[in-house]
C-alpha positions as semicolon CSV with decimal commas, in nm:
position;residue;x (nm);y (nm);z (nm)
1;M;10,081;9,982;8,656
2;N;10,285;10,097;8,956
3;P;10,390;9,836;9,215
4;V;10,234;9,884;9,558
5;A;10,486;10,029;9,797
6;Q;10,524;9,881;10,147
7;P;10,410;10,120;10,422
8;P;10,682;10,252;10,652
9;I;10,713;10,062;10,983
10;S;10,552;10,359;11,166
11;A;10,242;10,300;10,953
12;L;10,217;9,930;11,056
13;I;9,995;9,833;11,346
14;L;10,243;9,777;11,625
15;P;10,118;9,791;11,983
16;P;10,278;10,093;12,159
17;G;10,530;10,010;12,433
18;R;10,560;9,641;12,340
19;V;10,899;9,477;12,308
20;C;10,771;9,155;12,150
21;L;10,475;9,041;11,945
22;S;10,295;8,714;11,935
23;V;10,266;8,533;11,603
24;D;9,905;8,652;11,570
25;E;10,006;9,014;11,632
26;F;10,291;8,979;11,382
27;R;10,070;8,841;11,107
28;A;9,799;9,107;11,177
29;S;10,060;9,384;11,164
30;F;10,186;9,272;10,822
31;N;9,848;9,142;10,690
32;I;9,981;8,795;10,620
33;C;9,816;8,459;10,675
34;R;9,907;8,219;10,953
35;T;10,079;7,975;10,719
36;I;10,312;8,243;10,577
37;A;10,391;8,377;10,927
38;Y;10,500;8,032;11,049
39;R;10,693;7,967;10,726
40;L;10,890;8,292;10,774
41;L;10,971;8,186;11,130
42;Q;11,073;7,830;11,024
43;E;11,296;7,960;10,747
44;G;11,467;8,202;10,985
45;K;11,362;8,506;10,787
46;V;11,211;8,642;11,111
47;K;11,393;8,575;11,437
48;S;11,185;8,456;11,728
49;F;11,210;8,285;12,063
50;R;10,992;8,053;12,268
51;V;10,863;8,080;12,621
52;G;10,698;7,750;12,695
53;N;10,467;7,682;12,401
54;R;10,440;8,048;12,295
55;I;10,645;8,209;12,022
56;F;10,746;8,572;12,043
57;I;10,899;8,803;11,781
58;P;11,105;9,104;11,903
59;V;10,967;9,431;11,766
60;A;11,327;9,535;11,683
61;E;11,345;9,238;11,446
62;L;11,049;9,380;11,251
63;I;11,184;9,733;11,195
64;D;11,367;9,643;10,874
65;F;11,155;9,340;10,787
66;P;10,979;9,493;10,482
67;A;11,314;9,610;10,336
68;R;11,475;9,267;10,392
69;M;11,184;9,093;10,221
70;A;11,189;9,335;9,929
71;G;11,561;9,283;9,890
72;S;11,539;8,903;9,898
73;S;11,267;8,897;9,629
74;R;11,495;9,079;9,384
75;S;11,751;8,797;9,361
């Protein structure tokens, strides 16, 4: 059985013209659950910043995210 390849970043659902995503937009773009999204943020695997109570993830941080995650699982 062939492993499922990650889609290229252009195939992911990223809102056009956006500089940052909310946590909900991030998890929807990568089809991950809320718990995993917050775990990735807490562990520093995805950089983010806060404005008040809201958490934002720069889109630039997500460009190589699938490659970084694939590389870290091979250790």
